[in-house]
C-alpha positions in Angstrom: 0.0 0.3 -0.3 2.8 2.6 0.7 4.4 1.9 -2.5 1.0 2.9 -4.5 0.5 6.0 -2.6 4.3 6.8 -2.6 4.4 6.4 -6.3 1.9 9.2 -7.3 4.1 12.1 -5.6 7.2 10.6 -7.1 5.7 10.9 -10.5 4.8 14.0 -10.1 8.1 15.1 -8.3 10.6 13.3 -10.7 10.2 15.4 -13.6 9.8 18.8 -11.6 12.5 17.8 -9.6 14.8 16.5 -12.6 14.7 19.5 -14.4 15.4 22.1 -11.4 18.3 19.6 -10.2 19.6 20.1 -13.9 19.9 24.0 -14.5 21.2 24.4 -10.9 24.2 21.7 -11.3 24.6 23.4 -14.5 25.2 26.7 -13.0 26.7 25.3 -9.6 29.4 23.1 -12.1 31.1 26.1 -12.9 31.6 27.2 -9.7 34.9 25.4 -8.4 35.2 25.1 -5.0 38.7 23.9 -4.5 39.4 26.9 -6.5 37.4 29.3 -4.1 39.9 28.0 -1.5 43.1 28.6 -3.7 41.6 32.3 -4.4 41.0 33.0 -0.5 44.8 32.0 0.5 46.4 33.9 -2.4 44.3 37.1 -1.9 44.9 36.9 1.8 48.2 36.2 1.4 48.5 39.4 -1.4 46.9 41.6 0.4 47.3 40.7 4.6 45.2 39.3 7.1 43.2 42.8 7.3 41.4 41.6 4.6 39.8 38.7 6.4 38.5 35.3 5.5 35.0 34.8 4.1 32.4 31.4 5.4 33.1 28.8 3.1 30.9 28.9 0.0 29.4 30.6 -3.0 27.8 33.0 -0.8 30.8 33.6 1.9 32.6 34.1 -1.3 30.1 36.4 -2.9 29.6 38.7 0.5 33.4 38.8 1.3 34.4 40.7 -2.2 30.8 42.5 -3.0 31.5 45.8 -2.1 34.6 45.8 -4.1 37.3 46.5 -1.3 38.7 43.5 -0.9 39.1 43.5 -5.0 40.7 47.1 -5.2 42.9 46.4 -2.2 44.2 43.2 -4.4 44.6 45.0 -7.6 46.7 47.4 -5.9 48.7 45.0 -4.3 50.0 44.0 -7.8 51.2 47.3 -8.8 54.6 48.8 -7.7 54.5 52.3 -8.6 51.1 54.3 -9.1 48.0 52.5 -8.0 45.0 52.0 -9.9 42.4 52.3 -7.6 43.2 55.9 -5.7 40.4 55.5 -3.0 39.1 52.3 -1.5 36.3 53.0 1.2 33.6 50.6 2.7 30.1 52.0 1.5 26.5 50.8 2.5 25.7 52.2 -1.0 24.7 49.8 -3.7 26.1 52.1 -6.1 29.2 53.1 -4.5 30.0 49.4 -3.7 29.5 49.0 -7.7 31.5 51.7 -8.6 34.4 50.3 -6.6 34.4 46.7 -7.7 34.4 48.8 -11.2 37.3 50.3 -10.3 39.2 47.0 -10.0 37.8 45.5 -13.1 39.7 49.2 -14.8 42.6 48.4 -12.8 42.7 44.3 -13.5 42.1 45.4 -17.7 44.8 47.5 -17.6 47.4 45.1 -16.0 46.5 42.8 -18.9 43.4 40.7 -18.2 41.4 40.0 -21.3 37.9 41.1 -21.8 37.2 37.7 -22.5 37.9 36.7 -18.8 36.8 40.0 -17.2 33.6 39.2 -15.4 30.7 42.1 -15.0 29.8 43.5 -12.1 26.6 42.2 -12.2 28.0 38.9 -12.2 29.2 39.8 -8.4 27.1 42.2 -7.1 24.1 39.9 -7.7 25.5 37.2 -7.6 24.4 36.0 -11.3 27.7 34.4 -12.4 30.2 33.9 -9.5 32.5 31.7 -11.7 32.9 34.3 -13.8 34.7 36.1 -11.3 36.7 33.1 -10.1 37.9 33.4 -13.6 38.8 36.8 -13.5 40.5 36.5 -10.6 42.6 33.2 -11.7 43.7 35.1 -15.0 44.3 38.0 -12.7 46.7 35.2 -10.7 48.4 33.6 -13.6 49.3 37.2 -15.2 50.9 38.0 -11.6 52.9 34.7 -11.8 54.0 35.2 -15.7 55.1 38.9 -15.4 57.5 38.1 -12.2 57.7 41.9 -11.5 58.3 41.0 -7.6 55.0 42.0 -6.2 52.9 38.5 -6.4 53.0 37.0 -3.1 52.4 33.5 -2.1 52.4 30.1 -4.0 53.4 30.4 -7.5 52.3 26.7 -8.0 48.7 28.2 -7.2 48.5 29.6 -10.8 49.7 28.1 -14.3 51.9 30.7 -16.2 50.5 31.8 -19.4 52.2 31.4 -22.5 54.3 34.5 -24.1 52.9 35.8 -26.9 54.8 34.5 -30.1 54.5 37.2 -32.3 56.8 39.3 -29.7 59.8 37.3 -31.2 58.7 38.4 -35.2 61.4 41.3 -36.5 59.4 44.1 -37.8 60.2 43.1 -41.7 59.0 39.5 -40.6 55.4 41.1 -39.6 55.4 43.4 -43.0 56.4 40.4 -45.1 53.1 38.8 -43.2 50.9 41.6 -43.8 52.2 41.8 -47.9 51.0 38.4 -48.4 47.4 39.0 -46.7 47.1 42.0 -48.8 48.3 39.9 -52.1 46.0 37.2 -51.1 42.9 39.7 -50.5 43.5 41.2 -53.7 43.4 37.9 -55.9 39.9 37.6 -54.1 38.8 41.0 -54.7 39.7 40.8 -58.4 38.4 36.9 -58.5 35.2 38.4 -57.0 34.8 41.4 -59.5 35.3 39.4 -62.6 33.0 37.2 -62.0 30.6 39.9 -61.2 31.3 42.0 -64.3 31.1 38.5 -66.5 27.3 38.2 -65.1 26.7 41.4 -66.0 27.8 41.2 -69.6 25.5 37.9 -69.7 22.6 39.4 -68.8 23.2 42.2 -71.3 23.8 39.9 -73.8 20.5 37.6 -72.9 18.8 41.0 -73.3 
């Protein structure tokens, strides 16, 4: 009897539970709890114990970084000279917090983090995509290790060194030569399309 009574409930709950779990797992699956531990250790090592530590988990991580102050301390610590964030001040006002986060993002981009690796302010502030926040911080850590300017603090093995761009090894002459080849190819393609177009027009006139 118990099985018969439970079956409809399970049947009703099954699809709904399956769908909601699938969506949630997809979102949560992008967030890496092990990476969270590394990022926390690095930020504390980089900025000092004054930044505190978050509660474990996504919500704690978000709350720790949300007002932008810890992030601003982090990016400033990677600059030896002129600091990108001039004023770091905690505020209960939402727009001030988002402005502070934006200053971090500007500093990170100036440091060399690519736009594709950059999170949006709402990703952090509204918790829309905390995995994107992790991606930005990982890219920043990798850059700091790769640059090796003496400002990185912590275990260098926490992040992968970024591959140096090969184009820096090319001479100006080699780069010019490459452009010439591309230019010739584009020119020949243009010629082919133009002759094709003129041929088409000629046929139309002849047929008329």
